[in-house]
C-alpha angles and dihedrals in degrees: 000000000000113000116249098232133172090250093052098047093044092052091050094045094050091057092047092052099043094093093045107041136039087212100046096149094048093046092051093049094048092049094047093047088052093052092046092045087231137111126268087249089062090057090055095042097048106034092154094056109126118228122232118233090256092051092048093049091049092050095045091050091050093050091049090054092046091051086061087058092255108160118260090223092061092049091050093040092224144071135192119243131166104333100332147051121250134196113253129188132173086269091073138046117260109252114252130201094240090066088066087071088062090053093046091052092047091053089049092054092046097049096103097038118095118213093000121203114219135187118205110195118202093008097181108176088000097247098140094048091043094050093049092045091051091054097038110042088174092062129101116208135193111202118193136189134163090219113087090196092053091049090053090056091047092050091051090050091051092051093046090052092042091238098115092104089067099045130068113198118210132186102227140139097232107298099345098104097032114109109251093227095060119104132189136199090221136018116197134181145169095197129178108284108158118113115244092241097045109136091220087075088074091059132070094307089067086086092060123086108286094211091057092051109038132064131175125239094057091313093303105098097097094041089053092046092052093048094048094050102033105082098075089058096051126087117233105285090016119149134236117202123188134182115212144160120297092255100040102078096096094054091043091052090048092054091048092051092050089053089052099246117156136212090036112186139164126207135201127232125228090276090059095251119137096242110159138036126197135187140175131237123219 
């Protein structure tokens, strides 16, 4: 009987995933490392290691799920973002690299503010709040989400990263449960911004929470809502930062201008897509 080695199962899995994933080799290695409870380096270092029956069953099940376009991050139960790994479940969006631009810009705007107060709207897994908290230990952050299940994931991530003392988690649909007398130096959000009829919803992201992806009014309803209700929660010269779709910056800027924000600016991510817009209150 042919030995069931790392090399053999990886070769077979790569071929099975080629028509499904643009990163078939990487996906296979990540999933096998997960089932072995080892690193990817181990898979390269010990190609002749023979899998146990339990390990093989775990890996075959994972490959079957991935062949159905199920996200690797959900199978692993974690995803890297900023400088750390976070827990992810199907109750939260999978962190994406472009959101790091939002964090970088926030840190830039907070550089001269001591003990900044920050509001993270629609926190999901908590990645934005966690990244800012990790870089600014003097900050205090309120992180809101209308999903109780998402908040539970975010709270676990904060505890695992020992950042829970800096972040207050609140169950709120945008501003509804936030005390009207609170003010923040910066309000930040990666809200739903995909149109309901967007064809991308038939692809891998169909496995992610629909309510965290899709917004009415051509994907702009939540962006508009945040802009229209944000000012009372910002300090004078406070900043609002929003992530949005690659083609939504003009409308976002228009809404900000109507609400009398100043210093309105949009920025591109590493792929060259206009991905965030920021503006200042006064």
